[in-house]
C-alpha positions as CSV (number, residue, x, y, z in Angstrom):
1,X,-101.5,88.5,43.7
2,X,-100.6,88.5,40.0
3,X,-97.7,90.8,40.6
4,X,-96.4,88.6,43.4
5,X,-96.7,85.5,41.2
6,X,-94.9,87.4,38.5
7,X,-92.1,88.3,40.9
8,X,-91.7,84.7,42.1
9,X,-91.9,83.1,38.7
10,X,-88.5,83.6,36.9
11,X,-90.1,83.1,33.5
12,X,-89.4,80.5,30.9
13,X,-86.3,82.1,29.4
14,X,-84.6,82.4,32.8
15,X,-85.7,78.8,33.8
16,X,-84.2,77.5,30.5
17,X,-81.0,79.5,31.1
18,X,-80.6,78.1,34.6
19,X,-81.3,74.5,33.4
20,X,-78.7,74.9,30.6
21,X,-76.2,76.3,33.1
22,X,-76.7,73.4,35.5
23,X,-76.4,70.9,32.6
24,X,-73.2,72.4,31.4
25,X,-71.7,72.8,34.9
26,X,-72.8,69.3,36.1
27,X,-69.8,67.4,34.6
28,X,-67.4,69.9,36.3
29,X,-69.1,70.1,39.6
30,X,-69.7,66.3,39.7
31,X,-66.0,65.7,38.9
32,X,-65.0,68.2,41.6
33,X,-67.2,66.4,44.2
34,X,-65.8,63.0,43.1
35,X,-62.2,64.3,43.5
36,X,-63.0,65.8,46.9
37,X,-64.6,62.5,48.1
38,X,-61.5,60.6,47.0
39,X,-58.9,62.9,48.5
40,X,-60.9,63.3,51.8
41,X,-61.7,59.6,52.3
42,X,-60.8,57.6,55.4
43,X,-60.3,60.6,57.7
44,X,-58.0,62.5,55.3
45,X,-60.5,65.4,55.1
46,X,-60.7,65.8,58.9
47,X,-56.9,65.6,59.4
48,X,-56.1,68.0,56.6
49,X,-54.2,65.4,54.5
50,X,-56.9,65.7,51.8
51,X,-55.9,69.4,51.2
52,X,-52.2,68.4,51.0
53,X,-53.1,65.7,48.4
54,X,-54.9,68.4,46.3
55,X,-52.0,70.8,46.7
56,X,-49.6,68.1,45.5
57,X,-51.8,67.4,42.5
58,X,-51.6,71.1,41.6
59,X,-47.9,71.1,42.0
60,X,-47.5,68.1,39.7
61,X,-49.7,69.7,37.0
62,X,-47.8,72.9,37.1
63,X,-44.4,71.2,36.9
64,X,-45.4,69.1,33.9
65,X,-46.6,72.1,32.1
66,X,-43.1,73.7,32.4
67,X,-41.5,70.4,31.5
68,X,-43.5,70.2,28.3
69,X,-42.4,73.7,27.3
70,X,-38.8,73.1,28.0
71,X,-38.6,69.6,26.5
72,X,-39.4,70.7,23.0
73,X,-36.9,73.6,23.3
74,X,-34.0,71.5,24.7
75,X,-34.4,68.3,22.9
76,X,-36.0,68.9,19.5
77,X,-35.4,72.5,18.4
78,X,-31.6,72.3,18.1
79,X,-29.1,69.8,16.7
80,X,-28.2,66.9,18.9
81,X,-24.7,68.0,19.8
82,X,-25.9,71.5,20.7
83,X,-28.8,70.1,22.8
84,X,-26.4,67.8,24.7
85,X,-24.2,70.8,25.5
86,X,-27.1,72.9,26.7
87,X,-28.5,70.1,28.9
88,X,-25.0,69.4,30.2
89,X,-24.7,73.1,31.1
90,X,-28.1,72.9,32.8
91,X,-27.1,69.9,34.9
92,X,-23.7,71.4,35.7
93,X,-25.4,74.5,37.1
94,X,-28.0,72.4,38.8
95,X,-25.7,70.1,40.7
96,X,-24.1,72.8,42.8
97,X,-27.4,73.9,44.4
98,X,-28.4,70.3,45.0
99,X,-25.2,69.6,46.8
100,X,-26.2,72.5,49.1
101,X,-29.8,71.5,49.6
102,X,-29.1,69.0,52.4
103,X,-27.0,71.3,54.6
104,X,-29.0,74.5,53.7
105,X,-32.7,73.6,53.1
106,X,-33.0,71.1,56.0
107,X,-31.5,73.5,58.6
108,X,-33.6,76.3,57.2
109,X,-36.7,74.2,57.8
110,X,-35.5,73.4,61.3
111,X,-35.2,77.1,62.1
112,X,-38.6,77.9,60.5
113,X,-40.8,75.1,61.7
114,X,-43.8,77.5,62.0
115,X,-43.8,78.8,58.4
116,X,-44.2,75.7,56.2
117,X,-47.5,76.8,54.7
118,X,-45.8,80.0,53.7
119,X,-42.8,78.1,52.4
120,X,-45.0,76.0,50.1
121,X,-46.9,79.0,49.0
122,X,-43.6,80.9,48.3
123,X,-42.4,78.0,46.1
124,X,-45.6,78.1,44.1
125,X,-45.6,81.8,43.7
126,X,-41.9,81.8,42.7
127,X,-42.6,79.3,40.0
128,X,-45.5,81.3,38.7
129,X,-43.2,84.3,38.3
130,X,-40.5,82.2,36.7
131,X,-42.9,80.6,34.3
132,X,-43.7,84.1,32.9
133,X,-39.9,84.8,32.7
134,X,-39.4,81.5,30.9
135,X,-42.2,82.4,28.4
136,X,-40.0,85.1,26.9
137,X,-36.8,83.1,26.9
138,X,-38.2,79.8,25.6
139,X,-38.9,81.1,22.1
140,X,-35.3,82.4,21.6
141,X,-33.6,79.5,23.5
142,X,-31.0,81.9,24.9
143,X,-28.8,81.3,27.9
144,X,-31.1,83.4,30.1
145,X,-33.5,80.4,29.9
146,X,-31.2,78.4,32.2
147,X,-31.2,80.5,35.3
148,X,-35.0,80.7,35.2
149,X,-35.2,76.9,34.6
150,X,-32.8,76.4,37.5
151,X,-34.9,78.5,39.7
152,X,-38.0,76.4,38.8
153,X,-36.2,73.2,39.6
154,X,-34.8,74.4,43.0
155,X,-38.3,75.7,44.0
156,X,-39.9,72.4,42.9
157,X,-37.4,70.4,45.0
158,X,-37.7,72.7,48.0
159,X,-41.4,72.2,47.9
160,X,-40.8,68.5,47.9
161,X,-38.7,68.8,51.0
162,X,-41.3,70.8,52.8
163,X,-44.1,68.5,51.7
164,X,-42.2,65.4,53.0
165,X,-41.8,67.2,56.4
166,X,-45.4,68.1,56.6
167,X,-47.0,64.7,55.9
168,X,-46.4,63.3,59.4
169,X,-48.3,66.3,60.9
170,X,-51.4,65.5,58.9
171,X,-51.8,61.7,59.4
172,X,-55.4,60.6,60.0
173,X,-56.1,58.1,62.8
174,X,-54.9,54.6,61.9
175,X,-53.0,55.8,58.9
176,X,-49.4,54.7,58.3
177,X,-47.0,57.2,56.8
178,X,-46.5,54.8,53.8
179,X,-50.3,54.9,53.0
180,X,-50.4,58.7,53.4
181,X,-47.3,59.2,51.1
182,X,-48.8,56.7,48.6
183,X,-52.0,58.8,48.4
184,X,-50.1,62.0,48.0
185,X,-47.8,60.6,45.3
186,X,-50.6,59.0,43.4
187,X,-52.4,62.4,43.3
188,X,-49.3,64.0,41.8
189,X,-49.0,61.2,39.2
190,X,-52.6,61.4,38.2
191,X,-52.4,65.2,37.8
192,X,-49.3,64.9,35.8
193,X,-51.0,62.4,33.4
194,X,-53.9,64.7,33.0
195,X,-51.9,67.9,32.6
196,X,-49.3,66.5,30.2
197,X,-51.6,66.2,27.1
198,X,-53.2,69.5,28.0
199,X,-49.7,71.1,28.0
200,X,-48.9,69.4,24.6
201,X,-52.1,70.8,23.2
202,X,-51.2,74.3,24.4
203,X,-47.8,73.8,22.9
204,X,-49.4,73.6,19.4
205,X,-50.8,77.1,19.9
206,X,-47.3,78.5,20.8
207,X,-44.2,77.7,22.9
208,X,-45.2,80.1,25.6
209,X,-48.7,78.8,26.2
210,X,-47.9,75.9,28.5
211,X,-45.9,78.3,30.6
212,X,-48.9,80.6,30.9
213,X,-50.9,77.6,32.0
214,X,-48.2,76.8,34.5
215,X,-48.4,80.3,35.9
216,X,-52.1,80.1,36.4
217,X,-51.8,76.7,38.1
218,X,-49.1,77.8,40.5
219,X,-51.1,80.9,41.4
220,X,-53.9,78.6,42.4
221,X,-51.4,76.5,44.4
222,X,-50.2,79.6,46.2
223,X,-53.7,80.2,47.5
224,X,-54.4,76.5,48.2
225,X,-51.2,76.3,50.4
226,X,-52.7,78.7,52.9
227,X,-55.9,76.6,53.2
228,X,-53.9,73.8,54.9
229,X,-54.7,73.4,58.6
230,X,-52.8,75.4,61.2
231,X,-51.1,72.3,62.6
232,X,-48.9,72.2,59.5
233,X,-47.1,75.1,61.2
234,X,-47.0,73.5,64.6
235,X,-43.7,72.1,65.7
236,X,-44.8,71.0,69.1
237,X,-42.8,68.1,70.4
238,X,-40.4,68.0,67.3
239,X,-36.6,68.1,67.5
240,X,-33.9,68.3,64.9
241,X,-32.4,65.3,63.2
242,X,-28.9,65.3,61.7
243,X,-27.6,62.9,59.0
244,X,-24.3,62.2,60.7
245,X,-21.8,59.3,60.8
246,X,-21.6,56.9,63.7
247,X,-18.6,56.6,66.0
248,X,-15.7,54.5,64.7
249,X,-16.9,51.1,63.8
250,X,-19.9,51.2,66.1
251,X,-23.3,50.3,64.9
252,X,-25.7,51.8,67.4
253,X,-28.9,50.0,68.3
254,X,-32.3,51.1,67.1
255,X,-33.2,52.9,70.4
256,X,-29.8,54.5,71.1
257,X,-29.1,58.1,70.0
258,X,-25.9,59.8,69.2
259,X,-26.2,63.4,70.0
260,X,-24.6,66.8,69.2
261,X,-24.8,69.9,71.3
262,X,-26.8,72.8,70.1
263,X,-24.5,75.8,70.6
264,X,-27.3,78.2,71.5
265,X,-29.0,76.4,74.3
266,X,-27.0,73.2,75.0
267,X,-29.9,70.9,73.9
268,X,-28.9,67.5,72.7
269,X,-29.9,66.6,69.2
270,X,-30.3,63.0,68.0
271,X,-28.5,62.0,64.8
272,X,-30.4,60.2,62.1
273,X,-28.0,57.3,61.8
274,X,-28.2,56.7,65.5
275,X,-31.7,55.2,65.2
276,X,-30.2,52.1,63.5
277,X,-28.6,51.0,60.2
278,X,-31.8,50.3,58.3
279,X,-32.5,54.0,57.4
280,X,-29.1,54.7,56.0
281,X,-29.0,51.4,54.1
282,X,-32.4,52.1,52.7
283,X,-31.3,55.6,51.7
284,X,-28.3,54.1,49.9
285,X,-30.5,51.7,48.0
286,X,-33.0,54.5,47.1
287,X,-30.1,56.7,45.9
288,X,-29.2,54.0,43.4
289,X,-32.8,53.9,42.2
290,X,-33.0,57.7,42.0
291,X,-29.6,57.9,40.1
292,X,-30.9,55.3,37.7
293,X,-34.0,57.4,37.1
294,X,-32.0,60.5,36.3
295,X,-29.6,58.5,34.1
296,X,-32.4,56.9,32.0
297,X,-34.3,60.2,31.5
298,X,-31.3,62.0,30.0
299,X,-29.5,59.1,28.3
300,X,-32.6,57.7,26.6
301,X,-33.8,61.2,25.6
302,X,-30.7,61.7,23.5
303,X,-30.2,58.1,22.4
304,X,-33.7,57.7,21.1
305,X,-33.6,61.0,19.4
306,X,-30.5,60.0,17.4
307,X,-31.3,56.2,17.2
308,X,-35.0,55.6,17.7
309,X,-36.5,52.1,18.0
310,X,-36.7,50.1,14.8
311,X,-39.7,51.4,12.7
312,X,-40.5,54.2,15.1
313,X,-39.9,57.9,15.2
314,X,-37.9,59.6,17.9
315,X,-41.1,61.1,19.5
316,X,-42.9,57.7,19.5
317,X,-39.8,56.0,20.9
318,X,-39.6,58.5,23.7
319,X,-43.3,58.1,24.3
320,X,-42.9,54.3,24.7
321,X,-40.3,54.6,27.5
322,X,-42.1,57.5,29.1
323,X,-45.4,55.8,29.3
324,X,-43.8,52.6,30.5
325,X,-41.9,54.5,33.3
326,X,-45.1,56.4,34.3
327,X,-47.2,53.3,34.4
328,X,-44.6,51.4,36.4
329,X,-44.4,54.3,38.9
330,X,-48.1,54.5,39.3
331,X,-48.5,50.7,39.8
332,X,-45.6,50.7,42.3
333,X,-47.2,53.5,44.3
334,X,-50.6,51.7,44.4
335,X,-49.0,48.4,45.4
336,X,-47.1,50.3,48.2
337,X,-50.3,50.7,50.2
338,X,-51.0,47.0,50.0
339,X,-47.5,46.2,51.2
340,X,-47.4,48.8,54.0
341,X,-47.5,46.2,56.8
342,X,-44.7,44.0,55.4
343,X,-41.0,44.2,56.3
344,X,-39.7,47.3,54.4
345,X,-36.1,46.1,54.3
346,X,-37.1,42.9,52.5
347,X,-39.1,45.0,50.0
348,X,-36.1,47.3,49.3
349,X,-33.8,44.3,48.7
350,X,-36.4,42.6,46.4
351,X,-37.1,45.6,44.2
352,X,-33.4,46.5,44.0
353,X,-32.7,42.9,42.8
354,X,-35.6,43.1,40.3
355,X,-34.3,46.4,38.8
356,X,-30.8,45.1,38.6
357,X,-32.0,42.0,36.7
358,X,-34.0,44.1,34.3
359,X,-30.9,46.3,33.6
360,X,-28.7,43.3,33.0
361,X,-31.3,41.9,30.5
362,X,-31.6,45.2,28.7
363,X,-27.8,45.3,28.3
364,X,-27.6,41.7,27.0
365,X,-30.6,42.0,24.7
366,X,-30.9,45.7,23.9
367,X,-34.1,46.5,22.1
368,X,-37.5,48.0,22.2
369,X,-39.0,45.4,24.6
370,X,-36.1,45.2,27.0
371,X,-35.7,49.0,27.3
372,X,-39.4,49.6,27.8
373,X,-39.4,46.8,30.4
374,X,-36.4,48.4,32.2
375,X,-38.2,51.8,32.2
376,X,-41.4,50.2,33.6
377,X,-39.4,48.2,36.2
378,X,-37.4,51.3,37.2
379,X,-40.6,53.3,37.8
380,X,-42.2,50.5,39.7
381,X,-39.1,49.8,41.9
382,X,-38.4,53.4,42.5
383,X,-41.9,54.0,43.9
384,X,-41.9,50.9,46.1
385,X,-38.4,51.5,47.4
386,X,-39.2,55.1,48.3
387,X,-42.4,54.1,50.2
388,X,-40.4,51.5,52.0
389,X,-37.8,54.0,53.0
390,X,-40.6,56.2,54.4
391,X,-41.8,53.2,56.4
392,X,-38.3,52.7,57.9
393,X,-38.1,56.3,58.9
394,X,-41.6,56.2,60.4
395,X,-40.6,53.1,62.4
396,X,-37.1,53.9,63.5
397,X,-36.9,57.7,63.7
398,X,-38.4,59.1,67.0
399,X,-41.5,61.1,66.3
400,X,-40.0,64.3,67.6
401,X,-37.3,64.3,64.8
402,X,-39.2,62.5,62.0
403,X,-40.1,65.5,60.0
404,X,-36.5,66.8,59.9
405,X,-35.3,63.3,58.9
406,X,-37.6,63.3,55.9
407,X,-36.2,66.6,54.7
408,X,-32.6,65.3,54.9
409,X,-33.4,62.0,53.1
410,X,-35.3,63.8,50.2
411,X,-32.5,66.2,49.5
412,X,-29.9,63.4,49.4
413,X,-32.1,61.5,46.9
414,X,-32.5,64.5,44.7
415,X,-28.7,65.0,44.6
416,X,-28.4,61.3,43.4
417,X,-30.9,62.0,40.6
418,X,-28.9,64.9,39.4
419,X,-25.7,62.9,39.5
420,X,-27.3,60.1,37.5
421,X,-28.5,62.6,34.9
422,X,-25.0,64.0,34.6
423,X,-23.7,60.5,33.8
424,X,-26.4,60.1,31.2
425,X,-25.4,63.4,29.4
426,X,-21.7,62.5,29.3
427,X,-22.0,58.9,28.1
428,X,-21.6,58.1,24.3
429,X,-24.9,57.3,22.5
430,X,-24.5,53.5,22.6
431,X,-27.4,51.5,23.9
432,X,-25.5,48.5,25.2
433,X,-23.0,50.7,26.9
434,X,-25.8,52.8,28.5
435,X,-27.7,49.8,29.8
436,X,-24.5,48.4,31.2
437,X,-23.9,51.6,33.1
438,X,-27.5,51.4,34.4
439,X,-26.8,48.0,35.7
440,X,-23.5,49.2,37.3
441,X,-25.4,52.0,39.1
442,X,-27.8,49.4,40.6
443,X,-25.0,47.0,41.4
444,X,-23.2,49.7,43.4
445,X,-26.3,50.4,45.3
446,X,-26.8,46.7,46.1
447,X,-23.2,46.3,47.2
448,X,-23.5,49.2,49.7
449,X,-26.9,48.4,51.1
450,X,-28.2,44.8,50.6
451,X,-26.1,43.1,53.3
452,X,-27.2,45.6,56.0
453,X,-30.8,45.4,54.9
454,X,-30.9,41.6,54.9
455,X,-29.3,41.5,58.4
456,X,-31.9,44.0,59.6
457,X,-34.7,42.0,58.1
458,X,-33.5,38.8,59.8
459,X,-33.2,40.5,63.1
460,X,-36.6,42.0,62.8
461,X,-37.7,45.4,64.2
462,X,-37.9,46.0,67.9
463,X,-40.5,48.7,67.2
464,X,-44.2,48.0,66.8
465,X,-45.5,48.8,63.4
466,X,-48.0,51.6,63.1
467,X,-51.0,50.4,61.2
């Protein structure tokens, strides 16, 4: 009996050890359970959307780790003129692949509809390997850094294309695509906000440490991608969408379809524009927002390094606009869920007008407050405009081609971002001039899209909204 009791009783030291272990692990396990409850709420766990939300959070954390490592190298470790030359080279090399993403990545996804988990895992694994390659080049700042950084960027954007195509396959019951995308995007933003200071802390230990952290994060993401449900790789009922011009002067109705022949089997394929003008007008407006984002990132990075805000250092000045943009983007994403049942065309017009007004004010009254306000407004309007574009695609694009349409639209928007960044690099470091160019980018977007969006909003959608 005594021997049995001794065997069952772990002893005071073991009991104390277990209690201490539970106490130390409680914050982590409790946090993990809270995160899981949030990401899996309202049916997202059963549909598999929760796992995609978690994967996107991992993606955002890994990307920001690499950004932290590269930002210090590119912007602060070399003289301004040399840094501008390096970033200009980076964008020049980057623009060529992005101009090929729409005709290459989209068709590749169309031809491989059953391998999207593997595609996301491959993008994670490739970035893990490239992070290690960058860890050696980031210390020297040699030209070998740029091919590796380019590879990271292409893999990141390719992941974004696949993720956009996958979301419609994981919608929970009574979920709109806008709400689903809002949840996914918010998870990425929150993970970025958490990982950025961690990366900055690792940076103090050595320039390579954020890259080691990124490698570990992306390896976890590689494994997590394969835990997505099998329906991610199911293309049942889907067909291919093409971003093609309409016939001469004709504006097809929302339910008409312009088709092209598939040379292999003669199957007719609907074109993206044939579902109505709202999608392309919304895409043009979003391209202006995305170009503005790329422009502000690169132009303000160099402008504020050379001419920081009055009484502030370059790092603090960049921090002000960065925090403002991030906060605006997060608020816009959150508001997007509340506005999901409203007319998306009207939202796109409203936020484009708001951003244009903020840009004009920042050009007329250039200063800390107006530039920070423009950064916050740009982040807010970019998020809302993108969510509204998602809603138009959800409403107007037939379900069987919707995933392919998302792939095409995302690649076009990323190309606009790179083009805006190129303008920001080439422009002289004059604040008023830069803000005037920012206003011009938005004015061009308004001129090409507002009239069509207003007309579509007045006519109303012939399609029922998905709740």
